[in-house]
N, C-alpha and C positions, 0 to 999 in steps of 0.2 A: 572844576578837574578834566584832565591831560586825556584823549584817546591816542596814543602811540604805541608798538608795538614790545612785546617784551620774549623773553624765554624765562620759561618755566621746569623745575624739575620735577616729575611727580613719578610716585612708587607708585600700580594698582596689579590685582591679582587677575587673571583674570584663566577660565578654561576652556584651553584650546582644544579640538578633537585632531589630534594628529593622520595622518593616511594613514599610519601602522594600527593604532589606537582603534581608527573603524573597521580595520580589517579582520583585528583582536578581536575583538565586538561581533562583528559576523559569524566570520567562524565557530564561534560561543554560539551561538541560533541554529549553526545549517544540524544536519543527521554527517553521516559520515559517509552517503552517496553522495550526498550534494559538494560534502569537504573533498571527494576524488576526483572532483566533475570539478571543483576550483583549483586544486594540486594539477589535474592536468591540462589547465589553460596556463598556469603558471609554469613549467615543464615547457612549453612551448616556446614562451616569451622570454626565459631567463635559461642563458646555456650554464649556469652556474649551481641550478640545480639538476639532481637526478634524483631515480625514484632508488630505491634499496631493495632491492629483488633479490636480495638473502635469503636463503630458503631455512626455515624452523617449521618444527611438526606443532602446530598448531595449539595441541594441549602445554607445550611447554616453551610456546613464544613469552617471553620477557615481557613488561608494560611498555610502553614507549619513555613514560620516564625511568626508567630503569635498562636499557639499551647506551654499552657504552659507545664513544666517538670509536671510530674505527681510525688503527692507525699502524702504520710503516713501519716493518723492520728494515736500517738502512742496510744497503751490501758495500761490503768493505770489501775494496779492493785486494786490497795485500793478502786477505783470508781466503781473496776470493781465488788467485789466481799461488799461492799455498797449500791450498786446501785438495785434498782426492777427489773432491767431486764439484762440480759448477749447480749453480744455482738452474730451478727447472726453467726458467724463463730467460737466461743468457748461456742453454746449454747446447746450443745447434753450434752442428763445428762455423769452425771460422770462417774457411774457407769457402762456403755455400753459396753458390751462382741467384742471388735473390729475382735478381732477370728474368733467368731461366724456370723459377721456381712458379709452379699455380698453383690458385686457393680455390679454392669453389666459392667459399664463403657460406652464406648463411642459406637457409630455403629462398628467402625473398631474396636474394641475389638469383636466382635459378637453380642452384644448386641441388643436386638430386636427392628424395631423401631416403636418410640412413637408416637401416634399422633391421634386427635382428630378423632371422628365418624361420624360426621357428614358432613363430606365432606371438612371440612376447610384444613383437614392434612391431614395425612397418615390414613388407616387402614389394620385392620387384615384382613379382606375379602377383594375377588371382585368382589362383587353385588353390590357396589354403586360407581363400575367405568363404565362412562355415556359414553364412547370416543369411536367416531367411526370408523371405519374401516378406515375413509380416515383423521384419523391421525396416523394413521401407515405408514411411508415414505415407499415408497417401493428403495430397493438398485439397486443406478443404476450400470449398466453391460459397460465392459470394448464393444469395439470396438469389440477384436479380439474372445470374449465371443459369442457378438453376432453374428459374422458370422459364429463361426465353428455352432451355432443353425441350420443355412440356409443350410451349410452346410452337416451336417446329415440329412436334408429334400431335398435333390434338387439331392443329387447323391446315388445311390445304390452299384456302381465299386469299392471294396475297391483301385484299383490304382484311381482313379479320387477322389477318396477322400486325398488321399493321396499325389495326385497336388495341391486338392483344399487349404491341411493346409500349403502346403509347401510356398503357395505362401501368404495364411492369414499371415506366418509368415516376411515374406519381405516387407509386406506395410510399406511406411515411412508415418507419423502421421498424413497429410496430403490425404492419402485414394489412394497416385498413387505405382506404382510398376516398380521403380527404373532400378531394375535390367532387363537385355534384354532377353527375349524368349527362344532365340538360347542356348543361355550362361544357364537358365534354365533346359531346353530340354537335352543339357550335361550334366550339374551335374543329371540327374536323369536316365541319360538314357533311357529316351522317345521318341518320335519322336515327333518332331514342333505343328505338327497339334493337336497332342491330347492335347501338352497342350494349345494351341490357342485355342480350344473349351472348355478348362474348363473353362478357363480364361474369354471367351466371354461368356459365360453361366454365372460368378459370377461376370460380369458388368452389370444385372442386380439384383443384390443383394439389397434390403433394408441396405442402399439409392445407389441408382442407383449410377452410377458414378465411383464409387470402382473400382481398379485394372486396373487402363487407364495408358496408357506411357505416356501423355501429356497431357496439357487443352485440345486441340481441338478433343480429344476420348473423356475425360471426360463430354464435354457440348452433346458431338453426342448421347451420351450411355441416355443420362439423353431427348433430344428430340428425342430421337427413342423411349423413356417409354411413351409420351405424344402423341406421332402423329406427329411428328410437324417438322421431318424430313427430308423435302423436296427438290427438287434442289436447289434454288432460297436458304437456309439454308445451308447447304452442300456446297456452294461456295461461303457461307459469312464463314464457321469455316475456309473452306480452304484461307481465308484473315484473319485472323485474326489478320496480322501485321497493317494493312490500318484502320480496326477498332480501335486500339491501340493508329493510327495517325489520328485520325474522319476523313481521307478524303473520305468523303459522296459521293463525285461525282463518285471516281471514283469507288467504290463500288458498286454503282445502275448502271453504264455503265455495272459490272461483271455479276451482279445479277440480269439484266434486271425488273428492277422494279424499282416505281417511290418514292419521298420523304416519302410519305406518309405510302407505306408498307415496304420502308428501315426503317421508326421510329419504327413501330413496330415487324418487328424482333429483331432490336436490345429491344427492351424493353423485347420480351423475353428472348433475352440471359442476358440479367440483372438477372431476373428472377432466373437462377437457382444457380443452387454451385457448384464454380469450386474447392473446396476443401472437398469433401463431410467426409472425415475423420474426419473433423479438430472439428467436432463437440461434438465426442467422446472420454474420456479420457481431455480432458484437465480440465487444472490444475484452481484453481476457483478461480479470482480478487482477489488483494490483499485491503483488505478493509484500509482504510486508518482513523489511529485513531489520530484525534486530542491531541496536547500537551498540549492547551491554551483554553480554550471559553471563549465566547465574546457577549455580549448581551445586548443591549441598553435601558436604567431608559425613565419613562415617560418626563423628563429634556431634553431629549436629547445626557447625557452623555453618554459614554462609561463604560464598568466594564467587567475589565480583572481578569478570577481566571485560580489556573492550575486545569486542570481537574484532579477532586479526585479521577476517576475509574483506573487512569493509574498511578498517584502520588506514588511515596510507600514512607511510614510511616513505621520508624524504630525509636526500642527504645536502651538504655542499662540495663540491669538488671542492677545496682550496688547491688540488694540484694543479689542474688550471689553470686557475688562474694566478698563482706563483709562477708558471710557466709564461703564459701570455701575457703579466700584466707590464713585466720591468719591460719588453719590446714594443708595447702599444703610444702608439699616437700617447697626445696632451688630452683632446674627444674620447679619443679610444678609454685611455684610461680612467678618467670621469663616466661613464656610458661602466665601465668592468665595475668601479667602487659603489655605483648605487645598485648595482643589481645583487655582488655580493652583501652588500645590507637589508639588499630584500631578502636574499634567502636565507639570511641566518634569523630577523627575524621572521619568516615566515616557521622555520623550522622551532623557535619558539615559542610561538605562538601555538603551533599545534603540541608541541608540549606542554603549555599549558593550559590549555585546551582540555587534556586525555586526563591530567591532574584534577581538574574543577566537577570534569564528570564522574569521577570516581567517587570526588568526598560527596556530590550532592546524590548521588545512585547511591553511598558506602549508608549515608543517615537515612536515607530516605528506605531502605530495605532495613534498615534497626527498629523504625521508629513502630514500620507494617509489618514486624516478621509475624502477631499471632497470623495476619492474614497469607501468610504463605503459610502460614501450617495447619492453618483448620477451613479458611475457605472466607467467604466477601461477608460472611453475618460477623468476622472479630475485625474487619474494615475499619481504622481506627479517623477523627476527622483531624484532619490537615490543615494547613496555607501555608502559603511561604514562609511567613515572618518566623513559625517554628524553625524548618530546616535556613533558614540564613540565622537565626541564633544561633542555632546548634554548631555551624559550618564559618562563622563570623565572615561569612558574605554579605549582598547585599539582595534586599529581593529583588531587585529587576536584575540580577547577576542568575540568581537562583528561576529564574522566571523565562531567561534567555536557554540556560543548560538545560529544564524537561523542555524546552519548546522543540515540539521533530522529533526527542528522542526515545524511541523504544526497547525495551531488559524483555527475555527470554528468561522467563521463570518458570519452577516446575507446574504453574497449573497455566499455564499459558504465556502470549506475549505482550504486553502493556505498557502505552504509555505513559514515561515516567508523570504529567498530566494528571492519569486515572488517581494515582494514592493522594491527589489532595480532596478533598467531599468539604462541603459544610458541614457543622455539627447542629446535631438536634439533641434538643434539653433534654433532660432526663426527671421525671418525675419526683418531687418532692427533695430535690438539688444531688439527684444520683448521679452516674457518670453520664456523659457524654455520647449519643449515639452517629455516627457518618451518617450520611445523609444517602450515599451508594446501599449502605447495609439496610438503610430506611428501607428502600426502594425494593431492594430482594427481597426483602420480611413481606412487603403487601404483595406483590406478584406470587409470595408462596400462598400467604391467605388464599392470595383469589384462586391459584391454580387447586386448590384442597378446598376449593367450595363446595357441598355436595348441591345437584341440578335443584333439589329441592326448601333451601338454606341458601339462595344467594346473599353474602352482603352487601349490604348498603356502606359506603363513602361514612356514614355515621359509626355504624358496625364496627368497622376497618379502625377507628379514630377509638372505639373501646377497647378493640383486641392491642389495639399496640400500646394504649394507654394500660392496660393490664399486663402490662411486659417491661413495663416502666420505660414508656418512649411517649415523652409528651407533643404531641404533633395537635392541629388543626387540623376543621374538617377537610377547611382551602387548598391545603400543602398536601394533604390524601390526595384530590381530586386533579390537582398541577401534576407529581407523579405517578397518578395512574393513565393520566392522558400522554407524557411524556414517554411509557410503557406501552402505549398503541393499544391501551386495555379496557372497554367498552365500559358505558355506565350499568349501572344494575340492572333496568331495565334490559337493556340490550342481551345481554349477557345471561337473565331469565328466558327471555325468548329463544337462545341461540342454544339453550341446553333442552327445554321443554322440548323440542326435536329432534331425536337422535340421528345425527347423519353419521 
């Protein structure tokens, strides 16, 4: 057998993920806010892209797949000469000396604000400013700034101020002092008694309960400030583990009170703040911006549209390319051609993304119409395969479309993933039930149980089977724990003492 080099011709098929295809897939799973950030980056690196700033009423804006391409009407020179008037963009006098003309530019160039003087717009004077002092928002102070001001007013000794500043620096976000006072005294080379004296004085700072080493000490400081730290309350705070287990009988025995007094004491403790420092320096709540808007017409049908406030709209500046490309060098032409191809691909990707999202969302709403009209109890079981088969897309595409997308419905704002739930079989071959609807029903049964008849998991299973839902006891326990509902023993203890 001879070994020698030779040439073979083979034909194979392989799946290649081009950069454009990866970009389209990435855009599909982005939310509108993330797509806007991506488009902003593309606008910075691509000179042939520009944002479409055409103003249109929010309720009358066309979908992105219905926007017609912008056309420029050419101006005929002969018509312009023979006509009675010139176009607006060339109607300036021909003898204008542009070298002596002044262009104020925009506001960013330093141009003055040109507004109306009747109060409807900007003004050059402050006489028409009728805003009240309440319109000026107070600047929020951090917890350390708030405590530093109280420290300067409470202690005159420089050593005590130094101790207080060190304790403020060691505070955790909840307002607790996690460091050991003995270690603090050793690090500062000061007696422990002086450290504790300053710490106990600072526990009365606003908000009361800061600088405590544990929950018990924090609650004690707040009760002492309210003059409610009597021996019975002190005993209750010494047995917080029994209070967490709702062991009311043993607590009444230890505190020497009856059920009514224990209920009043528990109500007072619940009114306290276990984390007094958490109200400061808290991050603002994340606002969910819906990607899709939905409303109902008078005839009962649903209208779904993309949120025009967050939907990016970009255009390809072909005029700029036609002006620059013929005069550019070879390497510049290559760069411009690549930028033009990327710009066109981005516009097509955004258009295809919008059409795919609308198609998937419309099918989801069609199948979950009973939920939108009647509530969570009517949420149907739904999986990705059901939507994929209906809209003739792959399951992975539907998964990417429903990821990180929110829709504003008359029943609230929901993530598209919320509408996909597993099925719970019905008894005797009946209709399947959505897992979310079953969880909602479990919460309803527990909320409606009387204090004298607490439902066990077996009782909940029997009640659900009576309603045609075939479910196991361990599934009920799993759903109850997911809803953060305690078991029947703890609920019986909790409802035994009304608080």
